[in-house]
N, C-alpha and C positions, 0 to 999 in steps of 0.2 A: 674386546674393545668395540665400540660401536663408531661409526662414521663421525659422530660429531665430537667425539673425544672423551664421551662418557664411558663408563665400564659396567658390564652387567654380569651378575652371577646368577645362576638359577639352580634349583633342586627340583628333579622331575619326580613326582609322588604317584604311587599306584592308585591312591584314592586322595579325596579332600581332608585335610586335617586342620585342626585348629594351630594357628601359629601364635607365637606371644614372643616379643622382642624385648630384650633388656641390654642395656649398655653399662660397662664400667671401664673407667679409663679409656683406653683405645682397643676395646674389645666389644664386639657386638654379638649377642647370642640369640638366636633364634630357636625357640623350643617348639619342634614339631610334634605334637600330642598324637600318640597311637603309630607313629611312623616307624619303620625299621629299616635296616640297610639290607638290601636284596643281594648285594655282591660285596665280599669283603673289599675288593680293590675301591669301592666308593668311599672307603674309610681313610684312604691316603690323603695327606695333605696336598692342597693345590698351592704350589708355590709361585708366587707372581713377582718375585723381586726384581725382574728385568722388564716389566711392563709398567707403563704409566699409569697406574691405578692407585688409589689411596689404600687399597688391600695388600697387606704383606703375605697372608696365607689365609686359606679357608679349609674346613675340615668338619666331616660329620662325626660327630662322637654318640655312641650308644648311651642311653640314659634310661632310668626306671621311668617306663610309660611312654618312652618314645626316642626322640633323637634330639641333639643340640647340633644346631650348623652354628660353628665357632668361626667368625671372621675377626682376624686380628688386623687392626690398622695400622698404618705408618703416618696418617695424617688424620687430625679430628675433623670428620666430615659427618653430615646427616643424609643418610641415602634415603630414596623411597622405596617402599616395597608393596608386592600384592601377590595375592594367590589367585590364579586364573585356573577355573575348570576347564578341562579338555575333553575332548571325546571320550569315549569307554570309561568314564566316571573317573579317570584320572586327573591330576593336577599340576601346576608348576608354580612354586615358589620363586619369583623374580625379585631380585634387588638391584637397583640402579643407583650407581655412585656417580657424582658430578664430575666433569671434566676438570683438569687443572694439571699443574706441573708438580707431580709427586715423586719422580725419580730424584735421588739426592746427588750432590756433585761427586761424591765418593762412589756411587755407582756407575756414574757416567765415566769417573776416570778409570774404574776398574775396566769398563767395557772397552775403552781405548787401549789400555795396556794389553788386554788380549788379544786385540786386533794388531798390536806391534809384535807379538810373539808369533804371528803367523809365518810358516815357512815358505819357500817360493812356490811349492807345488800346491799351496792353499790348505795343506793340513797343518796341525797344531803339534809342537814338540810334546814329549811324553811329559805327564806332570811331575814335579819334584818328587824325590824320595823322601819320605818323612822319617824321622828319627824315633827311636822308641822300641817298644815291644812289638812283636808281629801279631797280627790278628790271630784269635783262637781257630783252630781247625773247625771245618764245617762238617756238619754231621750229614749223613746221608750219602746218596751215591752220585752227587756232582750236579745237583740242580734239576729244573725242570718240573718240579713239584709233584712227580709221579707217586704212585701208591707204595712203590717198592723201597726199602730201606737198606742201606749198605751198598755193596757191589762197587762199581765203578773201577777205574785202574788202580793197582796198587801204588803207593808212593815209589818214586824212582830214586834208587840208591846208586851213588857215583861211587864205585870202587876204585876208580882210576883217576884221581884228582890230577889237575894238570901240574907239569913239572914246575918246580921252582925256578927263578931266574936268578941270575947273578945279583940283582938289587933286593933280593928276598921277597919279592912279590910272585904271586901264582899267575899263570895265563897261559894261552896258547903259543907257542913257539912261532917266530917269524912276525911279531907285530910291528 
């Protein structure tokens, strides 16, 4: 967000590329000819639902002959954009969206309800449990993105279940 209330999105490029803008409904696509993603993390969507910007999300998508910078809008606006050459033969695609009141009333209400759920120590309660099937088991050794597969701690087996209570439920004694 800029000081005047406008919002700026940019893509840093390793070289100057030809950019072509197209618009369909509430989606802007900036075709970056000859560009490629240097780091896979740069393909993750930038979610902006809690910022006062007309942009709902933005994402780099690899496409034949280059990249598409997809910008989904929550409001129909016309941004300005430019490619600015930088030192070392790199460049920056900069897109400026006008200031406005883009957050919906439902987003503001959700923010207030989240604040009302705060505990006295400033922490938030645990999220509610969801019904349905559990997620599928994860592959690999427990995260980290390492190069080794498998391993990790074996699953814990509980051979000593809690004793049954008089009311038929199970749990630790002395609750």
